C-alpha positions in Angstrom: -49.9 36.8 -16.6 -50.2 33.6 -14.2 -47.5 33.6 -11.9 -43.8 32.1 -11.3 -44.0 29.1 -9.4 -40.1 29.1 -7.2 -38.2 26.5 -6.9 -38.6 24.6 -3.5 -35.6 22.8 -3.5 -31.8 24.4 -2.6 -29.3 26.2 -4.8 -26.9 23.4 -5.0 -23.2 24.6 -5.3 -20.0 22.3 -6.2 -16.1 23.0 -5.5 -13.1 21.4 -6.7 -11.3 18.7 -3.9 -7.9 17.9 -4.8 -7.3 14.1 -3.5 -3.8 12.8 -3.8 -5.8 9.0 -3.1 -9.2 9.5 -5.3 -7.8 12.2 -7.8 -9.4 15.8 -8.7 -13.3 15.3 -8.1 -16.1 17.7 -7.4 -18.5 17.6 -4.4 -21.3 19.8 -3.0 -20.5 22.8 -1.0 -21.7 21.2 2.7 -24.9 23.3 3.8 -25.9 23.0 0.1 -27.7 19.2 -0.3 -30.6 17.5 0.5 -30.4 14.5 3.1 -31.6 10.9 1.5 -32.5 7.9 3.4 -30.8 4.7 2.3 -32.0 0.9 3.1 -30.5 -1.1 5.0 -28.9 -3.3 1.9 -27.0 0.2 0.1 -26.2 1.4 4.2 -24.2 -2.2 4.5 -22.6 -1.5 0.7 -21.5 1.8 1.3 -19.8 1.4 5.0 -18.1 -1.0 3.1 -17.1 0.5 0.4 -15.8 3.0 2.9 -13.8 0.8 5.6 -12.5 -0.7 2.2 -11.0 2.8 1.1 -10.1 3.3 4.5 -7.9 0.1 4.2 -6.5 1.0 0.7 -5.7 4.3 1.6 -3.5 3.4 4.5 -1.6 1.2 2.1 -1.3 3.3 -1.2 0.2 6.4 0.8 3.0 4.3 3.2 4.1 2.9 -0.3 3.7 6.4 -1.8 5.7 7.6 0.4 8.2 5.2 0.1 8.6 5.2 -3.8 6.9 8.5 -5.1 6.3 8.1 -8.6 6.8 5.2 -8.6 3.3 3.2 -9.2 1.4 3.4 -11.9 -2.4 3.9 -12.5 -3.8 0.7 -11.7 -2.8 0.6 -8.2 -5.7 1.4 -6.1 -8.1 0.3 -7.7 -6.1 -3.5 -7.4 -5.8 -2.3 -3.5 -9.9 -1.8 -4.0 -10.1 -5.0 -5.7 -8.2 -7.1 -3.2 -10.0 -6.3 -0.1 -13.4 -6.1 -2.3 -13.3 -9.9 -2.8 -12.3 -10.9 0.6 -15.1 -8.6 1.6 -17.9 -10.3 -0.6 -16.4 -13.2 0.8 -17.2 -12.7 4.3 -13.6 -13.3 4.8 -11.6 -11.1 8.2 -9.9 -8.8 6.1 -6.3 -9.5 6.6 -3.5 -7.8 4.2 -2.1 -12.0 3.4 -3.7 -11.8 -0.4 -1.4 -8.7 -0.9 1.8 -10.5 0.0 4.0 -11.1 -2.9 2.3 -8.5 -5.2 4.6 -6.6 -7.6 3.1 -2.5 -7.4 4.3 -2.1 -11.2 4.3 -6.1 -13.0 6.7 -4.8 -15.9 9.4 -3.2 -13.2 9.8 -6.6 -10.9 11.9 -7.1 -8.0 12.0 -10.7 -9.3 13.8 -9.7 -11.8 16.5 -8.5 -9.6 16.5 -11.6 -6.7 14.4 -13.5 -4.6 12.8 -11.9 -0.9 11.1 -12.9 1.2 10.6 -12.3 5.2 11.2 -14.9 8.1 9.4 -14.6 11.2 11.0 -17.2 13.7 12.9 -14.8 15.6 11.0 -13.4 18.4 9.9 -10.4 19.2 9.6 -7.0 16.8 13.4 -8.9 14.9 12.1 -9.7 11.4 14.5 -11.5 9.2 15.4 -10.5 5.3 16.6 -13.3 3.2 17.4 -13.0 0.0 18.7 -14.9 -3.1 20.7 -11.6 -5.7 19.9 -12.5 -9.7 23.2 -12.1 -12.2 27.1 -11.2 -11.8 28.7 -10.5 -8.3 30.2 -6.9 -10.2 26.3 -6.3 -11.0 25.1 -7.3 -7.2 24.8 -4.3 -5.3 21.6 -2.9 -3.9 20.4 -0.5 -1.8 17.2 -2.2 0.0 14.3 0.0 1.5 12.2 -2.9 3.8 8.8 -0.6 4.6 6.4 -1.7 8.0 2.7 -1.2 7.1 0.8 -1.9 10.8 -2.3 -1.4 11.8 -5.0 -2.5 14.5 -7.0 -5.5 13.7 -9.4 -3.7 11.8 -6.6 -2.8 9.6 -8.6 0.5 9.8 -6.3 2.4 12.2 -2.6 3.1 11.3 0.7 2.4 13.5 3.4 5.0 12.6 5.2 3.7 9.6 9.2 2.3 9.8 11.9 1.4 6.9 14.8 0.0 7.5 17.4 0.0 5.3 19.9 -1.9 4.1 22.5 -2.0 1.3 23.9 -4.7 -0.3 27.8 -5.4 -1.2 27.1 -8.1 -3.7 29.3 -10.5 -2.9 27.2 -12.8 -1.2 24.6 -14.1 -4.4 22.4 -15.3 -0.9 22.2 -13.9 2.7 20.5 -12.5 5.6 19.6 -9.4 7.2 18.6 -8.6 10.6 15.5 -5.8 10.6 14.8 -4.4 14.1 11.1 -2.9 13.8 9.5 -1.5 17.2 7.3 -3.5 19.4 3.8 -3.7 18.3 0.3 -5.3 20.4 -0.4 -8.3 20.1 -3.3 -7.8 17.5 -1.1 -6.2 15.1 -2.1 -6.5 11.2 1.7 -6.0 9.5 2.7 -5.4 5.7 5.7 -5.2 4.6 6.9 -3.9 1.5 10.6 -4.1 -0.2 11.9 -0.9 -2.8 15.1 -2.6 -4.7 17.4 -0.6 -6.1 20.5 -1.3 -8.3 23.6 0.2 -7.1 26.2 1.2 -9.1 29.9 2.6 -7.5 28.0 2.9 -4.6 25.2 5.4 -6.2 22.0 3.7 -6.9 21.2 3.6 -10.8 18.0 6.0 -10.9 16.6 4.1 -14.0 12.9 2.4 -13.0 14.3 -0.9 -14.8 16.8 -1.0 -12.4 14.1 -1.2 -9.2 11.4 -2.7 -8.1 8.6 -2.5 -5.1 6.5 -5.1 -4.4 5.1 -6.2 -1.0 7.0 -9.9 1.0 6.5 -12.6 1.8 6.0 -13.8 5.2 7.6 -17.0 5.8 7.2 -19.0 9.5 
């Protein structure tokens, strides 16, 4: 009888990884796989993919902390798509394409009113300009404004900051002063609004009375 051949390759074992950002998935246990060599083009593509994932995860985690459970199943892919489009066009990656993006299109902030950030004030002080819809007795809102800030690469985040404001509904239009902490001059910022309807001073608590969106910045 001939001798049995022994496999010279390493036996690959897998472990289950539970990830908030990417979902449950399997990967090989470290030390059980063999390194491979990639062409320069593949290395560049991999590097871009890795940086896109990191940029998107900063936004994803911040929004998830602001409004747990509000995001839909395509939120992650929409974040990546906006970053990858800029990468493919060779543009300097920025937060500008995210502005005015609703987190869930079927529960929009613009059903409740029109909101945007103004930057004409010096320093870290910002202004939230708003116009509310509906009758005066149905215009009470709790607003949470989150500032996502990173360095110029969008890869290294500064601590997230959230400012809360309550609108009584008496005024259809108005401004809210937002005093955030100082940031380096080259910092990149993205502002997120969570808008919740109030009734008798309490949050109504239904998705239809809530909205989360990236704010447009003017000035």
